[in-house]
N, C-alpha and C positions, 0 to 999 in steps of 0.2 A: 348300142349307141342310140341316143335320142335325137330325133329331128323335129325341130319346132316348125309349126305351120301357121299361116295367116289365113284363118277361116272366117269369112263374114258370118254374122249371126244367122242370116237367112239360109246359109248352107251348112250349118252345124250338124243337122241330122244326117245329111249325105256323108259327111266326113266320119261321123260316128259309126254309120253302117259299114264303112270300109275298114274300120278298126282304129281310127284316131281316138285319142284319149284327151280329156280336159284336165289341165293343171290349174286348180283353183287358186293356189298361192301366187302363181305368175300370171294368171288370167290369159292363158293361151292354149291352143290345141297342139298336140304333138303325137308322133308315132315312134314306137320302139323299133330297134333293129330286128330284122327278120321279115318285116312286111315289105311288100313291093312298093318302093317309093314312086314308081311311075303312076300308080293309082292316085297319088296325092300331088302330082306335078302342078295342077292348077292352083294349089294353095302354097306352093313353095315361096318363101319370102325372097325379095330381091337382096343382093349383097349389102346394100346401104339402107336397109329398112330397120330403123331404130326401134320399132314397136315389137319386133320379135328378135331380141338380141340373144347372144349366146349366154349360157349361165353366168351369173354375175361373179366377179372376182372377189377374193376374200377382202374383208374390210380394210386390211392393211395396204392393199394394192389399189383401192379405189381412189379416184381423184376427189379432192375436196369439193363440197357443194359450192355453187356460184354464190358470191357475196351480194347481198342486197346493196343497192346504191342509194345515196341520199336523194336522188331524183325520182326514185320509185314512188308511185302514188297508190294509196290504199283508198278505194272508194267503197262505201257501204250504202246500199240502197239506191233507189232511183232519184231521190231528192237531195243527194249529197252536193254540197256547194263548197268550193275552196275559197276561204276568206283570204284577202290580201294581207301580207305581213305589214305591220305598222312600224315595228322596231325589231332589233336583233335579240330580244329576250327569248327565253325558252317558252314554248307554248303553255306549259303548266304553271309558269310563274305568274303571279298576279301583279303585273306591271301597271302603274298608274296611267302611263301614256296609252298603252293598248286598251285599257278599260275605258278611258274617255273617248277614244276614237272609234273603237269597235262597237261599244254599247253606249250610245249617247244618253245623257241624263234625261229621264222622262219629264214631261212638263209637270211642274208642281213639286219637283224634288223626289227624293226616295222615301 
């Protein structure tokens, strides 16, 4: 049986010397049955530790992913600015009201 461990990066060499192995796919350390688990007691995860979960369930038993809400904000870069909505048109529609209020006509016309 396999036992997952929560080993900090700074202590990985110590765990490796004791016989722990690295699972690259799950990105966690583990030990196989037969090794003395008392040696690895300092790295035993707590019962509610989500970072070292049991092996994942089959795809049919997994819960659906969380749905994105309309209130979610996507920010790109440090200079991102949210512009206020002018009307209820879709952002990609070229609405005359939005164009006039968002981008005022330059002096001298276009």
